[in-house]
N, C-alpha and C positions, 0 to 999 in steps of 0.2 A: 318587875317581871322581866325575866331574861328572854331576849328574842330567840326564836327557834332556829334561826340561821346559824347559830354558833355551834351547833352539833352537840358533842358529848357534854355531860354535866360538869366534869372537871375543867374542861377548857372553857366552858361557858362562865363558870364562876370566876376563873382567873381573868378572862376577858372583861367580865362585868366589873370586877374590882379595879382593873387597870383603867377602864373607861371612866369609872366614877372618880378615880384619883387623878386622872390626866387632866390637869387644868392648864389651858393655854395661857401664856403670859401676853398681856397686851402692852401697848406703849405707855399706858398710864400706871402700870404696876411698877413698884419700886423694889429693888433688890437690896437686901441687907448687906452692908459692908462690914458688919461686926464679926462675921464668921469668914475667915479667909478660905478660899477654895482649896488651897494646898498645892495648886499648880502655878508656879511662879510665872511661867511664860504666858499663861492665859490672862494674867493681871498686868501685862505690859503692852497696852494698846499702841503707844508710840513706836515701840520697837517692832511690833507686828506690822504696823502700817509702813514703816521704813523698809522692812524686809519685802513687803509686797511691792513697793515702788521699785526696789532694786531688782526684783525678779522680772517685773514688766520691762524695765530698762534693759536688763540683760537679755531678755527675749528679743527685743528689737535689734540689739547689737549683734547677737548671734545670727538672727535672721538676715541682717545686712551682710555679714561675713559669708553666709551660706548662699547668698543670692548668686545665681548663675551656675552654681555647683550642684545644688540639690533642688529638684522641682518643688514649688510651693506646696502642692498637695502631699508629697512625700514628707516634707519637713513638718507640716501640720499633723500628719498621722503619727510620725515618730514622737513629736512633742506630747501629744495627748496620750499616746500609748505609755510613754514613760511616766506621765502624771498619774495614769491609772494604776500602774504598778507600784508607785510610791504611796498613793493615798489608800488603795484598797485594803491593806492590812488594818489601817486605823478605822476605816468606814464599814468594814464587813459586819460588825455587830449591829450597827445602826441600820444598815441595808436589810439585814435579816429581820430585824424587829419591824421595820416599816414596809415590808414587801407587799402587803395588801394595798397600802396607799400608793405605792409605786406602780403596782400592776393596774390599779384603777385609773391612773393618769398617764399610762405608758405612751399613748399617742401624743399627748401634749409634750411630754418629756423628750420624745424622739424628735419632734418638730423643733423644739427650742434648742436641742443639742445640735441639730444640723445647721440651723440658722445662726445661733449665738456662739457656738464653739467652732464647728468645722469651717463654716463659711467665713467667719470673722478671721480666724487664723490664716486660712488659705489666702484671703484677700490681703491681709497684712503682709504676708511673705511675698505675695506677688507685687505689692506696692513697693516693698523694699528693694526689688530689682530695678526700680525706676527712680527712686529718691533716696534721701539720706535717712538714717535712723532718727535724727533729730526731728525732721518733718513728720515722720510717722508718729513719734512720741507726742508731738504737739497736737496732732489731730486726735490721737488716742486719749490724751488728757482732757480734751474738750467733750468727750463722750458723756460724762455725768451731767455736764451743763446742758447738752442737747437733750438728754432724757428728761431733765427737770423742765425745760422749756416745752418739750413735746407733751408732758403731762398737763401743762396748763392749757395747751391748745385743744387737746381732746377731752 
């Protein structure tokens, strides 16, 4: 039976079929490697992880170079504005598709964005005014370990 909240019959049938066929993947599911995805870059995890590490290191170095010249809040705003402009064309299709889920969790997403993105970047750039990029990167690389330990505590 199709829920009444889906509105028109055409949209309801499409939403029902999409919901029926939308199977979430769990950690125990295995993906088949017999069929290549056709996207070479997506199949290069070590390259992608290396690029990620280089971007984080470059961010700390640029932040250290900008320390004293650009305020930390401005630098954080510029960084995330540039990231938005670069990523938005690739993500727009997915954002439009998932707008219902995004809208239902908007408060949580805004809170996590303020704390995890804005505050972190601003504090990182502020700390780079007082220490070296190496010290900042050492503390930043300890983040996953801190998260793992914290998950055991709580």
